[in-house]
N, C-alpha and C positions, 0 to 999 in steps of 0.2 A: 870858847873856841873862836879864834879870829879867822875870818875868811879873807883870803887875799885875792880879791877880784882882779887886781892888776896882773897877777900871775896867770889867771885864766885867760884874760884878754891877750896877754903876750903870747901864750901858747896857741890860742885861737888864730891870732894874726899870722904867726909863723906857719901854722898849718895851711891857712887860706892862701898864703903866698906860694907855698909848695904845690898845693892842690890846683890853683889857677895855672901854674906853670905846667903841671902834669896834663891838664886839659888843653894846653896851648892857648889859654886865654890871657896870659901875661898879666896885665894890671887890672883886668875886669873882675874884681872881687865880688861885685854884686851878682853878676851872672854865675860865677863859680859857686857862690853861696846858694843861689836858687837851684842850681843843678844838684849840689850836695844834698840840700834839704829834700828835693823831690825824690832822689834815688833812695835816700834813707827812709823816707816815708813810704815809698813803694815797697821797699824790702820789709818793713815792719808789717805791711798789709798782707804779705804772703807767707810769713813764718809765724809760728805759734807765739802767743804771749810769753810763755815760759822761756822760749828760746830768745825772744827779744830782751827779756830781763837779764838773762845770762850774758847776752852780748853787751848790753849797755853797762853791765857791772865792770867790764874791762875797758870801756872807753873813757878818755879824759873828760873832764867836766864840760868843756865847750862842745864836744861832740854829743855828749848825753843831752845837752840842752837842745841841740838841733834835732836829735832823734825823737825826743818826747814832745816837742812843741806841737800842740794841737791834737795830741794823741787821744783817741777814744777807743775803748776796747770794743771790737766788733768781730764778726765772722771773717775768717781769712778770705781774701779774694781768690777766685778760681783762675789762676794763671797757669797755662800749660806750655806756652812757647815763648821764645824771645820776642816775637812780634806782639804777643798779648801783653808782655811786660812793658814794652816800649809804648804801646797804645795806652796802657794804664798810666805810665809816667806822663804822657801828654795830657791825659785827663786831669791828673793831679796838678800839673803846672799851669793848666788853663791857657790864658792868652799868651803867656810867655813861651809856650811850647813851640811857637813858630820861630822863635829865636834860639831857645835853649836846646830843642830836640828837632831841629829842622830836617834832619835826614836820619834814616835808620842806622847808617854806618856811624855817624857821629854819636848817636844815642848809645849804641853798643860800645863804642870806644870809651865814652864817659862812664858807663856802668863798670866796665873793666877797670878803668883808672881809679874809680872810687873804691872798689874792693882792694885794689893794689895798695892804696893809701891806708885803708883800714887795717891791713895786715901789719902795719907798724905798731898797732896798739892791741890787737886781738891775738890771743894765742892760736897756734895752728890747730889745736884740738877744738877750740871754740869755733874757729872759722869753718872747720870740717863739719861741725854740728849744724851750723847755719846753712852751709851749702848743701848738706844732706837733706834739708827740707825743701830745696828748690826743685822745680821741674827739670828733667834731664837736659833739655836744650839750654836752659839757663846755666846749669852747672858747667857746661862746656865753655860758656862765655866767661865764667869766672876763672876757669883753669887755663884754657888755651885760647887766647884771642890773637888773631892775626890782623895786624893793622894794614895789610895790603889791600 
């Protein structure tokens, strides 16, 4: 079986351009990549391993790679509110959190935009299963986010 890594790279670059635009970052693909990685790693920390595996089964190769990078199986994080999740994202991103998640409003908008982009690849049923494992306050963020 021949692997076409150029195809994965092309798909990944196309996604990152659209994702950076969605986040209003324009050409800053490094920052967009950090945000994507942090949000996906935050998500995998609060949903079950089984749900993560079902989710990544539907993702294209380049998103699978981002999702599983550095993954170790451990107990789910105890996240109950949007503020808890944003605080956790800041912990994951470390020093770059001052740039990537500098305000709660930006962080919320970025989480919403990430899920919006994932919907291009994940079935609505699978997305509902993932969202079903989230705390109530986070579910609202994924369904109805108001950018005002």
